[in-house]
C-alpha positions in Angstrom: 0.0 0.0 0.0 3.0 2.3 0.4 3.7 2.2 -3.3 1.4 2.0 -6.3 -2.2 2.8 -6.6 -4.4 2.6 -3.5 -7.5 1.6 -5.5 -8.3 -0.6 -8.5 -7.5 1.4 -11.7 -10.9 2.0 -13.4 -9.9 2.5 -17.0 -12.1 0.5 -19.3 -15.7 1.6 -18.9 -17.2 -0.6 -21.6 -20.3 -2.2 -20.1 -19.4 -1.1 -16.5 -22.5 -0.4 -14.4 -22.4 3.0 -12.7 -25.0 4.4 -10.4 -24.6 8.2 -10.3 -26.7 9.8 -7.6 -27.0 13.6 -8.2 -26.9 13.4 -12.0 -29.3 16.2 -13.0 -26.8 19.1 -13.2 -23.3 20.3 -12.5 -20.5 17.8 -11.9 -22.9 14.8 -11.7 -24.4 15.5 -15.1 -21.0 16.1 -16.8 -19.6 12.9 -15.3 -22.6 10.9 -16.3 -22.3 12.1 -19.9 -18.6 11.4 -20.1 -19.1 7.9 -18.7 -21.8 7.2 -21.2 -19.6 8.4 -24.0 -16.9 6.0 -22.7 -19.3 3.0 -23.0 -20.5 2.7 -19.4 -24.0 1.9 -18.5 -25.1 4.7 -16.1 -28.1 4.7 -13.8 -29.1 8.4 -13.4 -30.7 9.5 -10.1 -31.8 12.9 -8.8 -35.2 14.3 -7.7 -36.3 15.6 -11.1 -37.0 13.1 -13.9 -37.0 15.6 -16.8 -33.2 16.5 -16.8 -32.3 12.8 -16.3 -34.4 11.8 -19.3 -32.9 14.6 -21.4 -29.4 13.5 -20.4 -30.0 9.8 -21.1 -32.0 10.1 -24.3 -29.1 10.1 -26.7 -27.6 7.0 -25.1 -30.6 4.7 -25.6 -30.3 1.5 -23.5 -27.0 2.5 -21.8 -28.8 5.0 -19.5 -31.3 4.0 -16.8 -33.4 6.8 -15.3 -34.1 6.3 -11.6 -35.5 9.5 -10.1 -35.4 9.6 -6.3 -35.3 11.8 -3.3 -32.0 11.0 -1.6 -33.3 12.2 1.8 -35.8 9.3 2.0 -34.2 6.0 3.0 -37.0 4.0 1.3 -36.3 5.7 -2.0 -32.8 4.3 -1.9 -34.1 0.7 -1.5 -36.7 1.2 -4.3 -34.2 2.6 -6.7 -31.6 0.0 -5.9 -34.2 -2.7 -6.4 -34.9 -1.3 -9.9 -31.2 -1.2 -10.7 -30.7 -4.8 -9.6 -33.7 -5.9 -11.7 -32.4 -4.1 -14.8 -28.7 -4.7 -14.6 -28.0 -7.0 -11.6 -26.3 -4.3 -9.5 -23.7 -1.7 -9.8 -19.9 -1.8 -10.2 -19.5 1.8 -9.0 -21.7 4.1 -7.0 -21.0 7.8 -7.1 -22.5 9.9 -4.3 -22.8 13.3 -5.8 -26.0 14.8 -4.5 -25.6 18.0 -2.5 -27.2 21.1 -1.1 -25.4 24.3 -0.6 -26.4 27.7 0.9 -23.6 30.3 1.3 -24.1 31.7 4.8 -22.1 33.0 7.7 -22.5 31.4 11.1 -25.0 34.1 12.3 -27.2 33.4 9.3 -27.6 29.7 10.0 -31.2 28.5 10.6 -31.7 25.1 12.2 -34.3 23.7 9.8 -32.4 24.6 6.7 -29.2 23.2 8.3 -30.9 19.9 9.0 -32.0 19.6 5.4 -28.4 20.2 4.2 -27.0 17.7 6.6 -29.5 15.1 5.5 -28.9 15.7 1.8 -25.1 15.9 2.0 -24.3 13.3 4.7 -27.1 11.3 6.1 -28.3 10.3 2.6 -24.9 8.7 1.9 -25.5 6.3 4.9 -28.9 5.5 3.4 -27.1 4.6 0.2 -24.3 2.6 1.8 -26.8 0.5 3.6 -28.4 -0.8 0.4 -25.4 -1.0 -2.0 -22.7 -2.3 0.3 -24.0 -5.8 1.2 -24.1 -7.1 -2.5 -20.7 -5.6 -3.2 -19.2 -7.3 -0.1 -20.9 -10.6 -1.1 -19.2 -10.7 -4.5 -15.9 -9.1 -3.3 -15.9 -6.3 -5.9 -17.2 -2.9 -6.6 -16.3 0.7 -5.7 -17.8 3.7 -3.9 -17.0 7.4 -4.8 -17.9 10.1 -2.4 -18.0 13.6 -3.8 -16.9 15.9 -0.9 -15.1 19.3 -1.4 -12.0 21.2 -0.5 -14.4 23.1 1.8 -14.0 20.0 4.0 -10.3 20.6 4.5 -10.9 23.3 7.2 -13.4 25.8 8.5 -14.1 28.5 5.9 -16.6 31.4 6.1 -19.7 31.1 3.9 -19.7 27.3 4.3 -21.2 27.2 7.8 -23.2 24.0 7.1 -21.9 22.8 3.8 -18.2 22.7 4.9 -18.8 20.5 8.0 -20.8 18.0 5.9 -18.0 17.7 3.4 -15.4 17.3 6.2 -17.5 14.4 7.5 -17.6 12.8 4.0 -13.8 13.0 3.8 -13.6 11.3 7.3 -16.2 8.7 6.2 -14.3 7.9 3.0 -11.1 7.4 5.0 -12.7 4.8 7.3 -14.6 3.2 4.5 -11.3 2.7 2.7 -9.7 1.0 5.8 -12.7 -1.2 6.2 -13.4 -2.2 2.6 -10.2 -2.1 0.6 -8.9 -5.4 2.3 -12.2 -7.0 1.2 -11.7 -6.2 -2.5 -13.7 -2.9 -2.8 -12.4 0.5 -3.9 -13.2 3.7 -2.2 -12.6 7.2 -3.7 -13.1 10.7 -2.3 -13.5 13.5 -4.7 -12.5 17.0 -3.5 -13.3 19.7 -6.1 -12.4 23.3 -5.8 -14.7 25.8 -7.3 -16.7 24.4 -10.3 -19.2 26.5 -12.3 -22.5 24.8 -11.2 -26.0 26.0 -10.1 -24.8 25.7 -6.5 -21.7 27.9 -6.9 -23.8 30.4 -8.9 -25.2 31.4 -5.5 -21.8 32.8 -4.4 -21.3 36.6 -4.5 -17.6 36.4 -4.0 -14.6 35.8 -6.3 -14.0 32.1 -6.8 -10.3 31.4 -7.6 -9.4 28.8 -10.2 -13.0 28.3 -11.2 -13.4 25.4 -13.7 -16.2 23.9 -15.8 -18.1 20.8 -14.9 -16.8 19.1 -18.0 -13.2 19.7 -16.9 -14.1 18.5 -13.4 -15.6 15.3 -14.9 -12.4 14.7 -16.9 -10.3 15.1 -13.8 -12.4 12.6 -11.9 -12.0 10.0 -14.6 -8.3 10.6 -14.6 -8.3 9.9 -10.8 -10.3 6.7 -11.3 -7.9 5.5 -14.0 -4.9 6.2 -11.7 -6.5 4.4 -8.8 -6.1 7.4 -6.5 -7.9 7.5 -3.2 -8.3 11.3 -3.2 -9.2 13.0 -6.5 -8.7 16.7 -6.0 -8.7 19.5 -8.6 -7.6 22.0 -9.8 -4.3 21.1 -8.2 -3.0 24.7 -8.3 -5.8 25.6 -5.9 -6.2 22.4 -3.8 -2.5 22.3 -2.9 -2.6 25.8 -1.5 -5.6 25.0 0.7 -4.1 21.7 1.9 -0.9 23.6 2.9 -2.9 26.2 4.8 -5.0 23.5 6.5 -1.8 22.0 7.9 -0.4 25.2 9.5 -0.7 25.9 13.2 -4.0 27.5 14.0 -2.5 30.9 14.9 -0.8 31.1 11.5 -3.8 29.6 9.6 -6.3 32.0 11.1 -4.1 35.0 10.5 -3.5 34.0 6.9 -7.2 33.4 6.3 -8.2 36.7 7.9 -5.7 38.5 5.6 -6.9 36.7 2.5 -10.6 37.1 3.2 -10.4 40.7 4.4 
């Protein structure tokens, strides 16, 4: 484990079964489209059926539309049952659904925060409960959790979103330790700023902003290399990772200066 790839190298997508949860827009939609173009079979899930059908229409039988509300545990079981009936299961499950509201700590409202926590974090546990047993039974498969560099450390404007993403990073780490010895792969995806409907809510400058299409390409590169953490764009993520490892006194002073 000290040398070489940490995960199986996912390179040939022909016929691979991917369940992409959060596929209606942004990174999820771009990644789904790229996987379909590479020959994968992709089950598309999100709350709204229409954008999923529009995304899958050009790919005929390779796309399976499974609309669902990720905040309802029974919806996961129903969608997974439909996936098993159609394709026998999934080789890779990508957890990409998320909610985001830019807000400072004094703007947080408990009900809205609870909804974000359920969508971003609790829903992943709902999914793990249904997809993990069959993967363990056959000794193969992979999970990919889409977190964020906002999970590296506490940042203003990410008062609820950031902690949920930090929790996903922690969860991916422990999943890797549990599951890799049993033949499963675990990836954590930590994007920087990507031009999506969620980041369109930001009213501040977003350094190193990239397109969803470029983000999807970087994710596939990470899968192909078998990396555990897939982070991008590196020119931005490396800076944040460095800052996150500084002593608190230095980190806080640097962030205050950078953020005004």
